[in-house]
VOPAGU-2260 file (C-alpha; in pm, 1 decimal, decimal comma):
REM VOPAGU-2260
SITE   aa  ch    i         X         Y         Z
SITE  MET   A    0    2248,6    -434,0    5570,4
SITE  SER   A    1    2102,5    -138,1    5391,8
SITE  MET   A    2    1752,5    -277,7    5407,4
SITE  ARG   A    3    1749,3    -163,4    5774,2
SITE  ASN   A    4    1764,6     196,3    5662,2
SITE  PRO   A    5    1462,0     223,3    5426,8
SITE  MET   A    6    1491,1     455,2    5132,3
SITE  ALA   A    7    1166,7     644,1    5095,0
SITE  VAL   A    8    1050,7     761,6    4752,6
SITE  ALA   A    9     754,3     995,3    4707,2
SITE  ALA   A   10     444,3     831,8    4567,9
SITE  ASP   A   11     269,6    1146,6    4440,5
SITE  ILE   A   12     242,7    1035,9    4079,4
SITE  ALA   A   13    -136,8    1045,3    4064,9
SITE  ALA   A   14    -425,7    1114,5    4298,9
SITE  GLU   A   15    -545,3     756,4    4289,6
SITE  SER   A   16    -192,8     637,8    4391,4
SITE  SER   A   17    -150,8     877,1    4685,9
SITE  ARG   A   18    -199,7     586,2    4926,6
SITE  LEU   A   19      90,0     390,3    4772,3
SITE  GLU   A   20     452,9     419,7    4879,4
SITE  VAL   A   21     767,3     266,3    4732,6
SITE  ARG   A   22    1081,0     215,7    4942,9
SITE  LEU   A   23    1315,3     -50,1    5071,1
SITE  ALA   A   24    1167,3    -304,7    5309,1
SITE  GLY   A   25    1216,0    -178,4    5661,1
SITE  GLY   A   26    1254,3    -508,3    5843,4
SITE  ALA   A   27    1171,5    -875,7    5876,9
SITE  ARG   A   28     792,1    -823,2    5863,8
SITE  GLU   A   29     797,0    -646,4    5529,9
SITE  ILE   A   30    1049,9    -889,2    5378,9
SITE  ASP   A   31     824,9   -1181,2    5489,4
SITE  ALA   A   32     526,9   -1005,1    5327,7
SITE  ALA   A   33     726,9    -963,8    5004,0
SITE  GLN   A   34     815,0   -1334,1    5012,7
SITE  ALA   A   35     447,3   -1420,1    5066,8
SITE  LEU   A   36     352,2   -1203,5    4768,7
SITE  ARG   A   37     616,7   -1373,7    4556,7
SITE  TYR   A   38     471,7   -1710,6    4656,9
SITE  ARG   A   39     118,0   -1611,9    4557,7
SITE  VAL   A   40     231,0   -1477,4    4219,2
SITE  PHE   A   41     502,8   -1725,6    4121,5
SITE  HIS   A   42     372,9   -2045,0    4275,3
SITE  GLU   A   43      -2,4   -2010,4    4297,1
SITE  GLU   A   44     -69,1   -1792,7    3991,8
SITE  LEU   A   45     213,5   -1890,4    3755,5
SITE  ARG   A   46     247,3   -2247,7    3885,0
SITE  ALA   A   47     610,8   -2247,0    3977,4
SITE  THR   A   48     728,4   -2544,4    4184,8
SITE  PRO   A   49     759,8   -2445,2    4554,2
SITE  SER   A   50    1102,1   -2504,1    4710,0
SITE  GLY   A   51     937,4   -2623,1    5031,0
SITE  ALA   A   52    1187,2   -2440,5    5247,3
SITE  VAL   A   53     923,0   -2214,5    5403,9
SITE  PRO   A   54     555,8   -2299,0    5348,4
SITE  GLY   A   55     367,2   -2020,5    5171,9
SITE  ARG   A   56     682,6   -1821,8    5103,7
SITE  ASP   A   57     915,1   -1790,2    4802,2
SITE  VAL   A   58    1256,6   -1792,8    4971,4
SITE  ASP   A   59    1612,1   -1865,3    4865,8
SITE  GLY   A   60    1960,9   -1807,0    5003,2
SITE  PHE   A   61    2001,9   -1475,8    4823,3
SITE  ASP   A   62    1716,0   -1310,2    5016,3
SITE  ALA   A   63    1924,5   -1254,2    5329,2
SITE  VAL   A   64    2181,2   -1034,8    5150,7
SITE  CYS   A   65    1954,5    -849,8    4904,8
SITE  ASP   A   66    1770,4    -525,3    4941,8
SITE  HIS   A   67    1395,5    -567,2    4888,4
SITE  LEU   A   68    1212,7    -286,4    4715,1
SITE  VAL   A   69     845,8    -287,6    4816,4
SITE  ILE   A   70     530,4    -104,7    4720,8
SITE  LEU   A   71     305,6     -51,8    5022,9
SITE  ASP   A   72     -67,2      21,2    5021,4
SITE  HIS   A   73    -128,1     210,5    5340,0
SITE  ALA   A   74    -505,5     191,7    5300,3
SITE  ALA   A   75    -509,2    -186,3    5289,4
SITE  ALA   A   76    -355,5    -267,7    5624,5
SITE  PRO   A   77    -200,4    -102,2    5930,3
SITE  GLY   A   78     159,0     -22,1    5843,5
SITE  GLY   A   79      93,0     -91,3    5478,7
SITE  ALA   A   80      27,5    -407,5    5282,4
SITE  VAL   A   81     305,0    -518,3    5043,0
SITE  VAL   A   82     149,1    -522,8    4693,6
SITE  GLY   A   83     465,6    -514,1    4480,9
SITE  THR   A   84     829,9    -610,4    4522,4
SITE  TYR   A   85    1167,2    -623,8    4346,0
SITE  ARG   A   86    1486,8    -784,0    4472,4
SITE  LEU   A   87    1807,6    -579,1    4438,5
SITE  LEU   A   88    2166,4    -704,5    4474,6
SITE  ARG   A   89    2474,8    -486,7    4426,7
SITE  ARG   A   90    2817,7    -616,4    4329,0
SITE  SER   A   91    2972,7    -467,4    4642,6
SITE  VAL   A   92    2735,0    -689,2    4844,9
SITE  ALA   A   93    2740,8   -1001,1    4620,7
SITE  GLU   A   94    3123,9   -1022,4    4633,7
SITE  ARG   A   95    3104,2   -1068,8    5011,4
SITE  ALA   A   96    2824,9   -1326,6    4993,5
SITE  LEU   A   97    2690,5   -1580,9    4742,2
SITE  GLY   A   98    2767,9   -1396,7    4421,9
SITE  PHE   A   99    2481,5   -1325,6    4182,3
SITE  TYR   A  100    2168,9   -1534,7    4123,3
SITE  SER   A  101    2207,7   -1482,5    3745,4
SITE  ALA   A  102    2530,2   -1681,9    3755,0
SITE  THR   A  103    2324,8   -1997,5    3819,4
SITE  GLU   A  104    2186,1   -1962,8    3463,9
SITE  PHE   A  105    2431,1   -1747,5    3269,6
SITE  ASP   A  106    2805,6   -1694,4    3233,0
SITE  ILE   A  107    2813,8   -1330,8    3345,0
SITE  ALA   A  108    3194,8   -1292,6    3325,3
SITE  PRO   A  109    3165,8   -1013,2    3062,9
SITE  LEU   A  110    2949,2    -816,5    3304,4
SITE  LEU   A  111    3176,8    -875,0    3601,1
SITE  ALA   A  112    3466,9    -742,7    3390,5
SITE  GLN   A  113    3293,3    -402,9    3368,7
SITE  PRO   A  114    3410,9    -127,7    3606,7
SITE  GLY   A  115    3186,3      34,4    3864,3
SITE  GLU   A  116    2890,2     -77,4    4066,8
SITE  LEU   A  117    2665,5    -344,3    3915,6
SITE  LEU   A  118    2305,4    -407,8    4018,2
SITE  GLU   A  119    2122,7    -735,5    3972,3
SITE  LEU   A  120    1744,8    -708,4    3950,1
SITE  GLY   A  121    1519,1   -1006,2    4019,6
SITE  ARG   A  122    1206,8   -1160,6    4168,7
SITE  SER   A  123     981,8    -872,5    4052,4
SITE  CYS   A  124     610,6    -916,8    4097,5
SITE  VAL   A  125     293,6    -716,1    4163,4
SITE  ASP   A  126     -35,3    -823,0    4315,7
SITE  PRO   A  127    -292,3    -876,1    4034,6
SITE  ALA   A  128    -518,7    -600,7    4174,4
SITE  TYR   A  129    -239,3    -345,3    4143,3
SITE  ARG   A  130    -107,2    -415,4    3795,8
SITE  THR   A  131    -158,1     -65,6    3664,5
SITE  ARG   A  132      47,3     196,7    3493,6
SITE  ALA   A  133      71,0     388,6    3821,8
SITE  THR   A  134     218,0      86,5    4001,6
SITE  MET   A  135     473,6      33,9    3725,1
SITE  GLN   A  136     574,9     397,9    3748,9
SITE  LEU   A  137     627,0     353,2    4122,4
SITE  LEU   A  138     855,9      54,9    4062,0
SITE  TRP   A  139    1054,2     263,9    3809,8
SITE  ARG   A  140    1086,9     541,6    4064,0
SITE  GLY   A  141    1217,8     309,0    4327,9
SITE  ILE   A  142    1471,5     147,4    4097,2
SITE  SER   A  143    1575,9     491,0    3965,2
SITE  ALA   A  144    1635,3     631,4    4314,0
SITE  TYR   A  145    1833,0     322,5    4410,3
SITE  VAL   A  146    2049,7     335,6    4096,4
SITE  LEU   A  147    2129,1     700,3    4147,3
SITE  ARG   A  148    2185,2     660,0    4518,8
SITE  HIS   A  149    2448,3     384,5    4472,0
SITE  GLY   A  150    2612,7     510,9    4148,5
SITE  VAL   A  151    2519,6     199,6    3951,0
SITE  SER   A  152    2684,6     178,2    3610,7
SITE  LEU   A  153    2512,6    -137,0    3481,2
SITE  MET   A  154    2193,0    -327,2    3564,5
SITE  PHE   A  155    2127,6    -688,4    3473,8
SITE  GLY   A  156    1918,0    -986,0    3571,5
SITE  CYS   A  157    1717,1   -1286,0    3451,0
SITE  ALA   A  158    1413,8   -1159,3    3260,0
SITE  SER   A  159    1146,0   -1426,1    3237,2
SITE  LEU   A  160     908,3   -1506,2    2955,5
SITE  PRO   A  161     613,1   -1710,5    3075,6
SITE  GLY   A  162     613,1   -2078,8    2984,9
SITE  THR   A  163     874,1   -2336,1    2884,6
SITE  ASP   A  164     764,2   -2409,2    2526,0
SITE  VAL   A  165    1047,1   -2242,0    2331,7
SITE  ASP   A  166     868,3   -2304,2    2000,6
SITE  ALA   A  167     569,5   -2103,1    2120,3
SITE  LEU   A  168     810,5   -1832,1    2235,2
SITE  ALA   A  169    1007,4   -1837,6    1909,0
SITE  PRO   A  170     883,0   -1498,6    1777,7
SITE  ALA   A  171     978,1   -1318,6    2095,6
SITE  LEU   A  172    1311,6   -1502,6    2135,9
SITE  SER   A  173    1407,2   -1443,5    1772,3
SITE  TYR   A  174    1311,6   -1076,2    1796,9
SITE  LEU   A  175    1524,5   -1031,6    2105,6
SITE  HIS   A  176    1818,9   -1211,1    1945,3
SITE  HIS   A  177    1814,4   -1015,8    1617,6
SITE  ARG   A  178    1716,3    -674,2    1749,4
SITE  HIS   A  179    1859,2    -651,1    2100,6
SITE  LEU   A  180    2161,5    -882,1    2125,4
SITE  ALA   A  181    2428,6    -729,3    2351,1
SITE  PRO   A  182    2760,7    -618,9    2202,8
SITE  PRO   A  183    3043,3    -874,2    2250,5
SITE  GLU   A  184    3195,9    -698,6    2547,8
SITE  LEU   A  185    2865,3    -726,2    2739,4
SITE  ARG   A  186    2739,1   -1051,7    2596,5
SITE  ALA   A  187    2659,5   -1283,8    2887,0
SITE  ARG   A  188    2583,0   -1633,7    2762,0
SITE  ALA   A  189    2358,5   -1909,8    2887,5
SITE  LEU   A  190    2556,0   -2183,0    3066,2
SITE  PRO   A  191    2645,6   -2464,6    2824,4
SITE  ASP   A  192    2432,6   -2729,3    2995,4
SITE  ARG   A  193    2127,0   -2499,7    2995,4
SITE  TYR   A  194    2175,4   -2315,8    2661,4
SITE  VAL   A  195    1867,4   -2274,1    2439,0
SITE  ASP   A  196    1922,7   -2108,3    2100,1
SITE  MET   A  197    1723,6   -1786,7    2069,6
SITE  ASN   A  198    1785,4   -1765,2    1695,3
SITE  ARG   A  199    1476,9   -1958,9    1604,3
SITE  ALA   A  200    1380,8   -1755,7    1294,3
SITE  PRO   A  201    1602,0   -1582,5    1034,3
SITE  ALA   A  202    1664,4   -1212,4    1066,0
SITE  SER   A  203    1468,4   -1154,9     746,4
SITE  CYS   A  204    1157,4   -1277,4     931,6
SITE  VAL   A  205    1197,6   -1017,3    1202,1
SITE  SER   A  206    1240,9    -691,9    1018,0
SITE  HIS   A  207    1182,0    -386,7    1233,8
SITE  ASP   A  208     810,9    -348,3    1158,1
SITE  MET   A  209     735,9    -715,9    1163,0
SITE  ALA   A  210     939,8    -766,9    1475,4
SITE  ALA   A  211     748,0    -501,3    1656,5
SITE  ARG   A  212     416,0    -661,1    1559,9
SITE  GLN   A  213     534,4   -1009,7    1658,0
SITE  PHE   A  214     690,8    -890,3    1979,2
SITE  GLU   A  215     391,8    -689,4    2087,7
SITE  GLY   A  216     157,5    -972,4    1988,3
SITE  GLN   A  217     360,0   -1222,5    2184,2
SITE  ALA   A  218     359,4    -990,6    2483,2
SITE  ALA   A  219     -17,0    -958,1    2468,0
SITE  VAL   A  220     -68,1   -1335,5    2451,4
SITE  ALA   A  221     206,1   -1453,6    2686,3
SITE  GLY   A  222     218,4   -1163,4    2929,1
SITE  LEU   A  223     571,6   -1044,7    2861,5
SITE  PRO   A  224     661,8    -826,8    3162,8
SITE  PRO   A  225     616,7    -457,3    3085,5
SITE  LEU   A  226     940,7    -388,6    3270,6
SITE  LEU   A  227    1134,6    -586,4    3007,0
SITE  LYS   A  228     997,3    -366,7    2731,2
SITE  GLY   A  229    1078,1     -63,6    2941,8
SITE  TYR   A  230    1437,9    -170,1    2982,6
SITE  LEU   A  231    1472,0    -230,9    2607,7
SITE  ARG   A  232    1344,2     124,4    2544,8
SITE  LEU   A  233    1619,4     247,9    2775,6
SITE  GLY   A  234    1880,2      89,7    2548,9
SITE  GLY   A  235    1890,9    -251,3    2717,1
SITE  PHE   A  236    2023,8    -568,4    2558,4
SITE  VAL   A  237    1991,4    -942,4    2607,4
SITE  GLY   A  238    2267,5   -1195,9    2634,4
SITE  GLU   A  239    2319,5   -1493,1    2401,7
SITE  GLY   A  240    2099,5   -1797,8    2457,6
SITE  ALA   A  241    1799,2   -1850,5    2681,5
SITE  VAL   A  242    1751,3   -2083,2    2977,9
SITE  VAL   A  243    1439,8   -2289,8    3049,6
SITE  ASP   A  244    1359,3   -2272,8    3422,2
SITE  GLN   A  245    1130,0   -2566,1    3483,7
SITE  ALA   A  246    1093,2   -2484,7    3854,4
SITE  PHE   A  247     949,7   -2140,4    3777,0
SITE  ASN   A  248     770,3   -2239,2    3456,4
SITE  THR   A  249     954,0   -1969,6    3261,1
SITE  THR   A  250    1209,7   -1919,5    2986,6
SITE  ASP   A  251    1475,7   -1671,1    3094,0
SITE  VAL   A  252    1697,8   -1431,7    2902,9
SITE  CYS   A  253    1982,0   -1228,1    3053,2
SITE  LEU   A  254    1881,1    -862,7    3047,8
SITE  ILE   A  255    2164,8    -608,7    3044,0
SITE  VAL   A  256    2117,2    -230,6    3080,0
SITE  PRO   A  257    2437,1     -21,6    3066,6
SITE  LEU   A  258    2415,7     319,5    3229,6
SITE  ASP   A  259    2762,6     454,3    3149,0
SITE  ASN   A  260    2777,1     476,0    2768,0
SITE  VAL   A  261    2603,9     691,6    2509,8
SITE  ALA   A  262    2272,7     509,3    2543,4
SITE  GLY   A  263    2327,0     501,7    2914,9
SITE  LYS   A  264    2345,9     878,4    2931,3
SITE  TYR   A  265    1985,5     888,8    2806,2
SITE  ALA   A  266    1890,7     613,9    3048,7
SITE  ARG   A  267    2052,2     793,8    3338,8
SITE  HIS   A  268    1877,7    1117,6    3238,5
SITE  PHE   A  269    1546,7     931,0    3224,8
SITE  LEU   A  270    1608,9     775,2    3565,0
SITE  GLN   A  271    1704,2    1110,6    3708,2
SITE  ARG   A  272    1373,5    1257,1    3594,2
SITE  LEU   A  273    1179,1     970,0    3747,9
SITE  ALA   A  274    1366,2     993,9    4077,0
């Protein structure tokens, strides 16, 4: 698997980040550390329900076939402490294994019909002490280098909003539905038995200016992941319908970021600059 050949990405984005490095996990020890970090963030901090498969670790069947992007702090421990992680799964790998995790929540047939290499993003988290702009830039650099290295034409994944109260999340869900709904040819859809309508307020209530205020306000209160907003700025979309994930205490939308169309040309240029 490619995780055995770590991809190093320079971490010289700022003096205070010179001790940080982003690359693919180099072996079992770093993957285990990433799973331990995921457990601390998802299960201890955000109160997800542990699977119980491995105590103190967030583990599922997809881990064995995914690449694991990690941020290492070389000043915190010998060999580097894992302080951030992102799970990456390419179509060329998924087709030989379990498929994509997103397919457990969404009908992703429109995405699978697209040509080229697809990349599923998931399980992103950062240690609370490292949630800074510099760390986010490192994650972007790692994803960018990976995308360009493998010729990815479309990225997607389950983007999580914190909490399972869809009424409390109505402003954010309605904004995403009215302002960022994917075109029909890319419109993944929540599975019928898990479908939650995102159109919880009329479009007139989420005009561009108002939507921005509501969205940013919701992000500030509920902790909407900065990466989601970054993907939207790159021309990303969301699928139709949300999914409540009780086990992870989140409400998920299907994030879709094409990299091979007009908007994608800008995104690819942006990624090239970061890499």
